[in-house]
N, C-alpha and C positions, 0 to 999 in steps of 0.2 A: 757202755762200750759195746761195739758191734762184734758179735761172734757168729760163726757159721758152724754147720754140722761137721765140716772138715775144711781143710785148707786147699782144696783142689781148685785151681784157677782154670776155668773152662777155656778161656781164650788162649792161654799158654799151651794147653793140651791140643787145641786145634792146630796152632802153629807148629808144634813138635810133630804133628802127624802130617805136615805138609799141606794143610788146608788153610785157605785164606779166611780168617775169621769174619770179615765184613761180608764176603760173598755168602758164607754159610748162614750168618745171622739174618740175612735178608730173605732166606728161603721160607716157604710155608711150613716145612717140616720143623724148622727151628722154632717158629712161632707156636706151633702145636706143642712141642716139647716144653717150651717156656710156660705156656698156659697150664699144662698138666702138672709140671713141677711146682709151680706157685700154688696150685690148688691143694697141695698136700704138704708143702714144706716152706721153710724160710730160706730165702736166697739173698746173698749179699751182693749188691750191684754197685759198681763204681761207674759213674757216668758224668758227662759234661752237661751242665744245665744250660737253659736257653741264654742265660747271661754270661756264659763262657767259663764259669767256675766249675770245679769238680766237686762232686758229692758222692759219699758212700752211704748206702741205705740198706738196712736189713728189712726185707719186705716179704709179704705173703698174700695169698688169697684164700688161705685155709681158714674157714669160718670157725674152727675150733680154737684158733689163735687170735681171733678178732672179737673184741667185746660186743655183746648183743646190741648195745645202743649205737655201735658204729657200723653194723652190718647193713648192706644195701636193702632198701625197702622193696626193690624189684630185682628179679634175676636178669632182666633185659639190660644189656650193657652196650653202649655205643662204642665201637672200636674202630680204629684205623689200622692199617698194616704196620705202622711204625710205633704208635703210642701204646704204652702198657700201663694200665691203671692197677695200682697195688696199694696194700695197706702197709704203711711204715710202722714197724713194730716198736720203734724207739719213741717217736713223737705221738704214736697212737692216733694217726689220722691218715686219710687217703691222699696219695700222691701219684704222679705218673712220671715216666721217663720214656725217651725215644730209643728204640732198638739201635738206630744208627749212631747214637751217642754213647753206647756202652764201651767202657774201657777195660772192665774186669768183671767177671762173674765168679763168685765163690759159692760152693754148695757143699 
């Protein structure tokens, strides 16, 4: 079962503040926040996969939460502005999602 540190839905908070979530999530500041948050925490992300189905994933980049045999061999990571590579804490493997496909973030 996926659980998060709290039940705060980031997208709902943005909407309640009068901020368009999609515009905000495309900003460099959001990407920086996301990268920093994932490096120290587990984040629950609900997103639409490439095949059109929805998926909810608890994920992180915090090496203290990733088994040694699953940690990257290199610190160099190929990134795009939209794709986010993360470690899925339930299936214990690396996955990715696109920022533009996020439907919900819980932290």
